[in-house]
Every structure is written in structure tokens, then in C-alpha cells.
All heavy atoms as a GROMACS GRO file, in nm:
protein
  469
    1MET      N    1   0.084  -0.117   0.000
    1MET     CA    2  -0.001   0.002  -0.002
    1MET      C    3   0.091   0.128  -0.001
    1MET      O    4   0.182   0.134   0.074
    1MET     CB    5  -0.090   0.000   0.125
    1MET     CG    6  -0.170   0.125   0.137
    1MET     SD    7  -0.302   0.135   0.259
    1MET     CE    8  -0.242   0.048   0.398
    2ILE      N    9   0.054   0.221  -0.085
    2ILE     CA   10   0.130   0.345  -0.091
    2ILE      C   11   0.060   0.445  -0.003
    2ILE      O   12  -0.057   0.466  -0.012
    2ILE     CB   13   0.132   0.397  -0.238
    2ILE    CG1   14   0.207   0.297  -0.330
    2ILE    CG2   15   0.200   0.538  -0.242
    2ILE    CD1   16   0.204   0.333  -0.473
    3LYS      N   17   0.141   0.504   0.084
    3LYS     CA   18   0.084   0.603   0.176
    3LYS      C   19   0.134   0.744   0.132
    3LYS      O   20   0.250   0.765   0.122
    3LYS     CB   21   0.133   0.572   0.319
    3LYS     CG   22   0.073   0.663   0.422
    3LYS     CD   23   0.118   0.621   0.562
    3LYS     CE   24   0.052   0.710   0.664
    3LYS     NZ   25   0.094   0.671   0.799
    4LYS      N   26   0.036   0.830   0.102
    4LYS     CA   27   0.074   0.963   0.059
    4LYS      C   28   0.082   1.054   0.178
    4LYS      O   29  -0.008   1.061   0.261
    4LYS     CB   30  -0.034   1.018  -0.036
    4LYS     CG   31  -0.032   0.949  -0.171
    4LYS     CD   32  -0.125   1.019  -0.263
    4LYS     CE   33  -0.119   0.953  -0.402
    4LYS     NZ   34  -0.203   1.022  -0.499
    5GLN      N   35   0.190   1.123   0.192
    5GLN     CA   36   0.214   1.222   0.297
    5GLN      C   37   0.263   1.349   0.229
    5GLN      O   38   0.338   1.346   0.133
    5GLN     CB   39   0.314   1.172   0.398
    5GLN     CG   40   0.270   1.050   0.475
    5GLN     CD   41   0.373   1.006   0.575
    5GLN    OE1   42   0.492   1.041   0.566
    5GLN    NE2   43   0.332   0.930   0.675
    6PRO      N   44   0.218   1.460   0.282
    6PRO     CA   45   0.264   1.589   0.218
    6PRO      C   46   0.410   1.610   0.240
    6PRO      O   47   0.466   1.581   0.348
    6PRO     CB   48   0.180   1.695   0.290
    6PRO     CG   49   0.138   1.632   0.419
    6PRO     CD   50   0.130   1.486   0.391
    7THR      N   51   0.476   1.656   0.141
    7THR     CA   52   0.620   1.689   0.152
    7THR      C   53   0.630   1.839   0.186
    7THR      O   54   0.538   1.914   0.174
    7THR     CB   55   0.692   1.658   0.020
    7THR    OG1   56   0.644   1.750  -0.081
    7THR    CG2   57   0.675   1.516  -0.024
    8GLN      N   58   0.749   1.876   0.223
    8GLN     CA   59   0.775   2.019   0.253
    8GLN      C   60   0.745   2.101   0.128
    8GLN      O   61   0.685   2.210   0.143
    8GLN     CB   62   0.919   2.033   0.297
    8GLN     CG   63   0.952   2.179   0.335
    8GLN     CD   64   1.098   2.189   0.378
    8GLN    OE1   65   1.179   2.100   0.365
    8GLN    NE2   66   1.130   2.310   0.431
    9LEU      N   67   0.786   2.058   0.015
    9LEU     CA   68   0.764   2.131  -0.110
    9LEU      C   69   0.612   2.148  -0.137
    9LEU      O   70   0.568   2.253  -0.175
    9LEU     CB   71   0.831   2.062  -0.227
    9LEU     CG   72   0.818   2.130  -0.360
    9LEU    CD1   73   0.872   2.275  -0.354
    9LEU    CD2   74   0.889   2.050  -0.469
   10MET      N   75   0.535   2.044  -0.115
   10MET     CA   76   0.391   2.051  -0.133
   10MET      C   77   0.330   2.157  -0.042
   10MET      O   78   0.242   2.236  -0.084
   10MET     CB   79   0.329   1.917  -0.112
   10MET     CG   80   0.363   1.811  -0.216
   10MET     SD   81   0.315   1.646  -0.165
   10MET     CE   82   0.138   1.656  -0.175
   11ILE      N   83   0.370   2.160   0.083
   11ILE     CA   84   0.317   2.258   0.182
   11ILE      C   85   0.357   2.400   0.140
   11ILE      O   86   0.278   2.492   0.138
   11ILE     CB   87   0.367   2.227   0.324
   11ILE    CG1   88   0.317   2.090   0.368
   11ILE    CG2   89   0.324   2.336   0.421
   11ILE    CD1   90   0.169   2.077   0.382
   12ILE      N   91   0.482   2.417   0.100
   12ILE     CA   92   0.530   2.547   0.058
   12ILE      C   93   0.449   2.596  -0.064
   12ILE      O   94   0.413   2.714  -0.074
   12ILE     CB   95   0.680   2.549   0.024
   12ILE    CG1   96   0.760   2.531   0.151
   12ILE    CG2   97   0.723   2.673  -0.050
   12ILE    CD1   98   0.907   2.509   0.134
   13ARG      N   99   0.419   2.510  -0.156
   13ARG     CA  100   0.343   2.549  -0.276
   13ARG      C  101   0.203   2.593  -0.241
   13ARG      O  102   0.144   2.679  -0.307
   13ARG     CB  103   0.337   2.432  -0.376
   13ARG     CG  104   0.464   2.416  -0.452
   13ARG     CD  105   0.454   2.305  -0.555
   13ARG     NE  106   0.578   2.296  -0.629
   13ARG     CZ  107   0.613   2.193  -0.702
   13ARG    NH1  108   0.530   2.089  -0.714
   13ARG    NH2  109   0.727   2.193  -0.765
   14ILE      N  110   0.145   2.534  -0.137
   14ILE     CA  111   0.011   2.574  -0.097
   14ILE      C  112   0.008   2.715  -0.039
   14ILE      O  113  -0.087   2.788  -0.059
   14ILE     CB  114  -0.048   2.469   0.004
   14ILE    CG1  115  -0.073   2.336  -0.064
   14ILE    CG2  116  -0.174   2.523   0.070
   14ILE    CD1  117  -0.111   2.227   0.026
   15PHE      N  118   0.119   2.751   0.030
   15PHE     CA  119   0.121   2.882   0.099
   15PHE      C  120   0.198   2.989   0.025
   15PHE      O  121   0.204   3.104   0.073
   15PHE     CB  122   0.179   2.864   0.240
   15PHE     CG  123   0.082   2.794   0.331
   15PHE    CD1  124   0.094   2.657   0.355
   15PHE    CD2  125  -0.022   2.864   0.392
   15PHE    CE1  126   0.002   2.595   0.439
   15PHE    CE2  127  -0.110   2.799   0.474
   15PHE     CZ  128  -0.095   2.664   0.501
   16TYR      N  129   0.255   2.961  -0.094
   16TYR     CA  130   0.342   3.060  -0.160
   16TYR      C  131   0.265   3.185  -0.204
   16TYR      O  132   0.325   3.291  -0.215
   16TYR     CB  133   0.412   2.998  -0.281
   16TYR     CG  134   0.335   2.995  -0.405
   16TYR    CD1  135   0.350   3.097  -0.497
   16TYR    CD2  136   0.240   2.898  -0.427
   16TYR    CE1  137   0.276   3.097  -0.616
   16TYR    CE2  138   0.166   2.899  -0.543
   16TYR     CZ  139   0.185   2.996  -0.635
   16TYR     OH  140   0.110   2.996  -0.750
   17ASN      N  141   0.138   3.177  -0.228
   17ASN     CA  142   0.067   3.289  -0.285
   17ASN      C  143  -0.009   3.376  -0.185
   17ASN      O  144  -0.100   3.449  -0.223
   17ASN     CB  145  -0.031   3.237  -0.395
   17ASN     CG  146  -0.139   3.152  -0.340
   17ASN    OD1  147  -0.132   3.104  -0.226
   17ASN    ND2  148  -0.242   3.128  -0.419
   18ILE      N  149   0.024   3.364  -0.056
   18ILE     CA  150  -0.037   3.448   0.045
   18ILE      C  151   0.012   3.589   0.026
   18ILE      O  152   0.134   3.615   0.028
   18ILE     CB  153  -0.009   3.398   0.185
   18ILE    CG1  154  -0.076   3.265   0.206
   18ILE    CG2  155  -0.055   3.500   0.288
   18ILE    CD1  156  -0.048   3.205   0.342
   19LEU      N  157  -0.080   3.683   0.004
   19LEU     CA  158  -0.041   3.821  -0.019
   19LEU      C  159  -0.086   3.906   0.100
   19LEU      O  160  -0.200   3.891   0.146
   19LEU     CB  161  -0.108   3.876  -0.145
   19LEU     CG  162  -0.073   3.806  -0.276
   19LEU    CD1  163  -0.156   3.859  -0.388
   19LEU    CD2  164   0.075   3.824  -0.309
   20TYR      N  165   0.002   3.984   0.150
   20TYR     CA  166  -0.032   4.072   0.263
   20TYR      C  167   0.025   4.210   0.237
   20TYR      O  168   0.118   4.228   0.161
   20TYR     CB  169   0.008   4.015   0.395
   20TYR     CG  170   0.156   4.005   0.418
   20TYR    CD1  171   0.221   4.107   0.480
   20TYR    CD2  172   0.226   3.893   0.377
   20TYR    CE1  173   0.361   4.101   0.502
   20TYR    CE2  174   0.364   3.885   0.397
   20TYR     CZ  175   0.425   3.989   0.459
   20TYR     OH  176   0.564   3.981   0.480
   21GLN      N  177  -0.033   4.308   0.307
   21GLN     CA  178   0.013   4.444   0.297
   21GLN      C  179   0.069   4.483   0.432
   21GLN      O  180   0.015   4.448   0.537
   21GLN     CB  181  -0.108   4.534   0.262
   21GLN     CG  182  -0.076   4.678   0.245
   21GLN     CD  183  -0.197   4.759   0.209
   21GLN    OE1  184  -0.302   4.740   0.267
   21GLN    NE2  185  -0.186   4.844   0.110
   22CYS      N  186   0.179   4.558   0.431
   22CYS     CA  187   0.242   4.599   0.551
   22CYS      C  188   0.268   4.750   0.541
   22CYS      O  189   0.323   4.796   0.443
   22CYS     CB  190   0.376   4.527   0.571
   22CYS     SG  191   0.458   4.562   0.724
   23TYR      N  192   0.217   4.823   0.641
   23TYR     CA  193   0.235   4.969   0.641
   23TYR      C  194   0.244   5.022   0.784
   23TYR      O  195   0.210   4.949   0.877
   23TYR     CB  196   0.125   5.039   0.561
   23TYR     CG  197  -0.011   5.013   0.612
   23TYR    CD1  198  -0.074   5.102   0.705
   23TYR    CD2  199  -0.087   4.905   0.569
   23TYR    CE1  200  -0.201   5.079   0.748
   23TYR    CE2  201  -0.217   4.880   0.614
   23TYR     CZ  202  -0.274   4.965   0.706
   23TYR     OH  203  -0.396   4.943   0.754
   24THR      N  204   0.283   5.147   0.800
   24THR     CA  205   0.290   5.210   0.932
   24THR      C  206   0.178   5.310   0.945
   24THR      O  207   0.155   5.394   0.855
   24THR     CB  208   0.425   5.280   0.948
   24THR    OG1  209   0.527   5.184   0.930
   24THR    CG2  210   0.436   5.339   1.088
   25ASP      N  211   0.102   5.299   1.053
   25ASP     CA  212  -0.008   5.392   1.081
   25ASP      C  213   0.009   5.447   1.222
   25ASP      O  214   0.003   5.370   1.319
   25ASP     CB  215  -0.144   5.320   1.066
   25ASP     CG  216  -0.263   5.411   1.086
   25ASP    OD1  217  -0.249   5.532   1.066
   25ASP    OD2  218  -0.368   5.357   1.128
   26LYS      N  219   0.035   5.576   1.235
   26LYS     CA  220   0.054   5.644   1.362
   26LYS      C  221   0.163   5.575   1.443
   26LYS      O  222   0.152   5.550   1.561
   26LYS     CB  223  -0.080   5.644   1.442
   26LYS     CG  224  -0.189   5.720   1.370
   26LYS     CD  225  -0.317   5.719   1.446
   26LYS     CE  226  -0.424   5.786   1.364
   26LYS     NZ  227  -0.554   5.772   1.426
   27GLY      N  228   0.272   5.540   1.374
   27GLY     CA  229   0.384   5.482   1.442
   27GLY      C  230   0.376   5.330   1.468
   27GLY      O  231   0.462   5.270   1.523
   28LYS      N  232   0.264   5.270   1.430
   28LYS     CA  233   0.244   5.127   1.454
   28LYS      C  234   0.242   5.050   1.322
   28LYS      O  235   0.176   5.094   1.226
   28LYS     CB  236   0.107   5.104   1.527
   28LYS     CG  237   0.080   4.963   1.560
   28LYS     CD  238  -0.055   4.948   1.637
   28LYS     CE  239  -0.080   4.802   1.665
   28LYS     NZ  240  -0.212   4.783   1.731
   29THR      N  241   0.316   4.944   1.315
   29THR     CA  242   0.318   4.862   1.194
   29THR      C  243   0.191   4.779   1.186
   29THR      O  244   0.150   4.712   1.282
   29THR     CB  245   0.441   4.770   1.194
   29THR    OG1  246   0.559   4.849   1.204
   29THR    CG2  247   0.445   4.683   1.069
   30VAL      N  248   0.127   4.786   1.067
   30VAL     CA  249   0.001   4.715   1.046
   30VAL      C  250   0.024   4.615   0.931
   30VAL      O  251   0.081   4.652   0.829
   30VAL     CB  252  -0.113   4.812   1.010
   30VAL    CG1  253  -0.243   4.735   0.982
   30VAL    CG2  254  -0.131   4.915   1.118
   31ARG      N  255  -0.017   4.492   0.951
   31ARG     CA  256  -0.009   4.392   0.845
   31ARG      C  257  -0.149   4.335   0.825
   31ARG      O  258  -0.225   4.311   0.922
   31ARG     CB  259   0.086   4.279   0.883
   31ARG     CG  260   0.229   4.319   0.887
   31ARG     CD  261   0.318   4.210   0.939
   31ARG     NE  262   0.303   4.088   0.862
   31ARG     CZ  263   0.354   3.970   0.898
   31ARG    NH1  264   0.431   3.963   1.004
   31ARG    NH2  265   0.338   3.863   0.826
   32ARG      N  266  -0.188   4.315   0.700
   32ARG     CA  267  -0.321   4.252   0.673
   32ARG      C  268  -0.315   4.169   0.549
   32ARG      O  269  -0.237   4.198   0.453
   32ARG     CB  270  -0.427   4.360   0.665
   32ARG     CG  271  -0.416   4.450   0.545
   32ARG     CD  272  -0.525   4.554   0.538
   32ARG     NE  273  -0.518   4.629   0.415
   32ARG     CZ  274  -0.595   4.605   0.308
   32ARG    NH1  275  -0.687   4.509   0.310
   32ARG    NH2  276  -0.581   4.678   0.199
   33LEU      N  277  -0.394   4.062   0.549
   33LEU     CA  278  -0.406   3.980   0.426
   33LEU      C  279  -0.478   4.056   0.321
   33LEU      O  280  -0.579   4.125   0.351
   33LEU     CB  281  -0.483   3.850   0.458
   33LEU     CG  282  -0.410   3.749   0.545
   33LEU    CD1  283  -0.504   3.635   0.581
   33LEU    CD2  284  -0.288   3.695   0.480
   34LEU      N  285  -0.431   4.051   0.197
   34LEU     CA  286  -0.501   4.118   0.085
   34LEU      C  287  -0.619   4.030   0.036
   34LEU      O  288  -0.708   4.082  -0.026
   34LEU     CB  289  -0.403   4.144  -0.027
   34LEU     CG  290  -0.294   4.249   0.004
   34LEU    CD1  291  -0.201   4.268  -0.113
   34LEU    CD2  292  -0.358   4.381   0.045
   35LYS      N  293  -0.613   3.905   0.059
   35LYS     CA  294  -0.726   3.815   0.028
   35LYS      C  295  -0.725   3.704   0.136
   35LYS      O  296  -0.619   3.666   0.185
   35LYS     CB  297  -0.721   3.759  -0.114
   35LYS     CG  298  -0.601   3.670  -0.142
   35LYS     CD  299  -0.603   3.624  -0.286
   35LYS     CE  300  -0.491   3.523  -0.307
   35LYS     NZ  301  -0.495   3.462  -0.438
   36PRO      N  302  -0.844   3.652   0.166
   36PRO     CA  303  -0.850   3.547   0.269
   36PRO      C  304  -0.774   3.423   0.225
   36PRO      O  305  -0.751   3.398   0.107
   36PRO     CB  306  -0.997   3.520   0.283
   36PRO     CG  307  -1.069   3.618   0.197
   36PRO     CD  308  -0.971   3.685   0.112
   37LEU      N  309  -0.739   3.337   0.324
   37LEU     CA  310  -0.678   3.211   0.290
   37LEU      C  311  -0.780   3.129   0.209
   37LEU      O  312  -0.899   3.134   0.238
   37LEU     CB  313  -0.640   3.134   0.419
   37LEU     CG  314  -0.536   3.201   0.508
   37LEU    CD1  315  -0.518   3.118   0.636
   37LEU    CD2  316  -0.406   3.224   0.440
   38ASN      N  317  -0.728   3.050   0.115
   38ASN     CA  318  -0.818   2.966   0.038
   38ASN      C  319  -0.855   2.841   0.121
   38ASN      O  320  -0.803   2.825   0.234
   38ASN     CB  321  -0.761   2.928  -0.101
   38ASN     CG  322  -0.640   2.841  -0.092
   38ASN    OD1  323  -0.621   2.759  -0.002
   38ASN    ND2  324  -0.548   2.860  -0.186
   39ASP      N  325  -0.944   2.760   0.074
   39ASP     CA  326  -0.992   2.645   0.150
   39ASP      C  327  -0.876   2.550   0.195
   39ASP      O  328  -0.879   2.506   0.308
   39ASP     CB  329  -1.094   2.569   0.071
   39ASP     CG  330  -1.225   2.649   0.051
   39ASP    OD1  331  -1.250   2.742   0.129
   39ASP    OD2  332  -1.302   2.610  -0.039
   40SER      N  333  -0.787   2.522   0.105
   40SER     CA  334  -0.674   2.431   0.137
   40SER      C  335  -0.585   2.490   0.243
   40SER      O  336  -0.547   2.422   0.338
   40SER     CB  337  -0.591   2.401   0.012
   40SER     OG  338  -0.665   2.335  -0.084
   41GLN      N  339  -0.553   2.618   0.231
   41GLN     CA  340  -0.471   2.685   0.331
   41GLN      C  341  -0.541   2.689   0.466
   41GLN      O  342  -0.479   2.656   0.567
   41GLN     CB  343  -0.439   2.828   0.283
   41GLN     CG  344  -0.353   2.836   0.164
   41GLN     CD  345  -0.353   2.968   0.096
   41GLN    OE1  346  -0.450   3.044   0.109
   41GLN    NE2  347  -0.248   3.001   0.024
   42ALA      N  348  -0.668   2.724   0.465
   42ALA     CA  349  -0.744   2.732   0.590
   42ALA      C  350  -0.751   2.596   0.659
   42ALA      O  351  -0.741   2.584   0.786
   42ALA     CB  352  -0.880   2.790   0.567
   43LYS      N  353  -0.770   2.490   0.582
   43LYS     CA  354  -0.782   2.358   0.637
   43LYS      C  355  -0.650   2.311   0.705
   43LYS      O  356  -0.649   2.259   0.814
   43LYS     CB  357  -0.818   2.257   0.524
   43LYS     CG  358  -0.838   2.120   0.572
   43LYS     CD  359  -0.878   2.028   0.453
   43LYS     CE  360  -0.900   1.886   0.495
   43LYS     NZ  361  -0.943   1.799   0.384
   44ILE      N  362  -0.537   2.338   0.640
   44ILE     CA  363  -0.410   2.304   0.694
   44ILE      C  364  -0.379   2.386   0.820
   44ILE      O  365  -0.333   2.332   0.922
   44ILE     CB  366  -0.294   2.324   0.590
   44ILE    CG1  367  -0.311   2.219   0.481
   44ILE    CG2  368  -0.157   2.315   0.654
   44ILE    CD1  369  -0.226   2.242   0.355
   45VAL      N  370  -0.410   2.518   0.817
   45VAL     CA  371  -0.394   2.596   0.936
   45VAL      C  372  -0.473   2.548   1.054
   45VAL      O  373  -0.423   2.541   1.165
   45VAL     CB  374  -0.425   2.750   0.898
   45VAL    CG1  375  -0.435   2.832   1.021
   45VAL    CG2  376  -0.318   2.802   0.804
   46ARG      N  377  -0.598   2.516   1.027
   46ARG     CA  378  -0.683   2.462   1.137
   46ARG      C  379  -0.625   2.330   1.191
   46ARG      O  380  -0.619   2.304   1.309
   46ARG     CB  381  -0.826   2.440   1.085
   46ARG     CG  382  -0.904   2.565   1.084
   46ARG     CD  383  -1.057   2.531   1.061
   46ARG     NE  384  -1.082   2.446   0.950
   46ARG     CZ  385  -1.100   2.487   0.825
   46ARG    NH1  386  -1.097   2.613   0.796
   46ARG    NH2  387  -1.128   2.398   0.728
   47TYR      N  388  -0.588   2.242   1.097
   47TYR     CA  389  -0.531   2.110   1.136
   47TYR      C  390  -0.406   2.124   1.226
   47TYR      O  391  -0.389   2.051   1.321
   47TYR     CB  392  -0.499   2.028   1.010
   47TYR     CG  393  -0.437   1.896   1.043
   47TYR    CD1  394  -0.521   1.790   1.083
   47TYR    CD2  395  -0.301   1.869   1.030
   47TYR    CE1  396  -0.468   1.664   1.113
   47TYR    CE2  397  -0.250   1.742   1.057
   47TYR     CZ  398  -0.330   1.643   1.097
   47TYR     OH  399  -0.280   1.519   1.128
   48LEU      N  400  -0.325   2.222   1.190
   48LEU     CA  401  -0.202   2.247   1.266
   48LEU      C  402  -0.224   2.338   1.391
   48LEU      O  403  -0.131   2.364   1.466
   48LEU     CB  404  -0.094   2.311   1.176
   48LEU     CG  405  -0.044   2.220   1.062
   48LEU    CD1  406   0.048   2.298   0.971
   48LEU    CD2  407   0.020   2.096   1.116
   49GLU      N  408  -0.348   2.379   1.411
   49GLU     CA  409  -0.388   2.464   1.520
   49GLU      C  410  -0.307   2.593   1.524
   49GLU      O  411  -0.265   2.639   1.629
   49GLU     CB  412  -0.378   2.388   1.650
   49GLU     CG  413  -0.470   2.268   1.659
   49GLU     CD  414  -0.458   2.192   1.791
   49GLU    OE1  415  -0.380   2.232   1.879
   49GLU    OE2  416  -0.535   2.094   1.800
   50ILE      N  417  -0.287   2.650   1.407
   50ILE     CA  418  -0.221   2.781   1.392
   50ILE      C  419  -0.325   2.885   1.372
   50ILE      O  420  -0.410   2.872   1.284
   50ILE     CB  421  -0.124   2.781   1.270
   50ILE    CG1  422  -0.016   2.675   1.284
   50ILE    CG2  423  -0.061   2.918   1.251
   50ILE    CD1  424   0.068   2.654   1.162
   51PRO      N  425  -0.327   2.987   1.457
   51PRO     CA  426  -0.428   3.093   1.436
   51PRO      C  427  -0.406   3.167   1.306
   51PRO      O  428  -0.293   3.189   1.270
   51PRO     CB  429  -0.413   3.185   1.559
   51PRO     CG  430  -0.274   3.159   1.608
   51PRO     CD  431  -0.237   3.020   1.568
   52GLU      N  432  -0.514   3.198   1.235
   52GLU     CA  433  -0.503   3.270   1.107
   52GLU      C  434  -0.430   3.401   1.131
   52GLU      O  435  -0.364   3.456   1.040
   52GLU     CB  436  -0.639   3.293   1.050
   52GLU     CG  437  -0.631   3.339   0.906
   52GLU     CD  438  -0.766   3.340   0.837
   52GLU    OE1  439  -0.847   3.248   0.859
   52GLU    OE2  440  -0.792   3.433   0.758
   53SER      N  441  -0.437   3.458   1.252
   53SER     CA  442  -0.373   3.584   1.280
   53SER      C  443  -0.219   3.574   1.274
   53SER      O  444  -0.146   3.674   1.265
   53SER     CB  445  -0.409   3.630   1.421
   53SER     OG  446  -0.365   3.541   1.520
   54ALA      N  447  -0.162   3.450   1.266
   54ALA     CA  448  -0.024   3.433   1.252
   54ALA      C  449   0.031   3.480   1.115
   54ALA      O  450   0.148   3.508   1.098
   54ALA     CB  451   0.017   3.285   1.273
   55PHE      N  452  -0.064   3.495   1.020
   55PHE     CA  453  -0.027   3.539   0.889
   55PHE      C  454  -0.032   3.691   0.872
   55PHE      O  455  -0.007   3.744   0.765
   55PHE     CB  456  -0.113   3.472   0.784
   55PHE     CG  457  -0.090   3.323   0.776
   55PHE    CD1  458  -0.168   3.236   0.856
   55PHE    CD2  459   0.012   3.274   0.697
   55PHE    CE1  460  -0.143   3.104   0.850
   55PHE    CE2  461   0.033   3.137   0.694
   55PHE     CZ  462  -0.043   3.054   0.772
   56VAL      N  463  -0.078   3.760   0.973
   56VAL     CA  464  -0.088   3.907   0.970
   56VAL      C  465  -0.019   3.968   1.087
   56VAL      O  466   0.012   3.906   1.179
   56VAL     CB  467  -0.231   3.955   0.956
   56VAL    CG1  468  -0.290   3.917   0.823
   56VAL    CG2  469  -0.318   3.911   1.069
   0.00000   0.00000   0.00000
């Protein structure tokens, strides 16, 4: 039986297109996602118990 497991490269490819904006507002650095995580990204983040706020 062949067991499929994600490789590091596969995971990197899923997250390579995350776009965020970073700017300074009143002396405070602000980061925000330009578009929400897609379904695959959100599923992996939930599975790994990483808060979505880690990306901003």
C-alpha cells in the first residue's frame, strides 16, 4: 500500500501565494491579508492549530 504524505515542497506550494500588505499607521506597523486564505490553506492551518492571525 502506498501512503501519501505531504512533503515540505507541497506545503510550501500551498502557501506561496499568500499576499499581505504592511504599512505604518501612527507609528504602529500594520499587516493585513490582501485576500483570505483559500480552502486548502485554511484547512491546513486549522489542522496544525495555527491561528489565522499568525499570517498578519
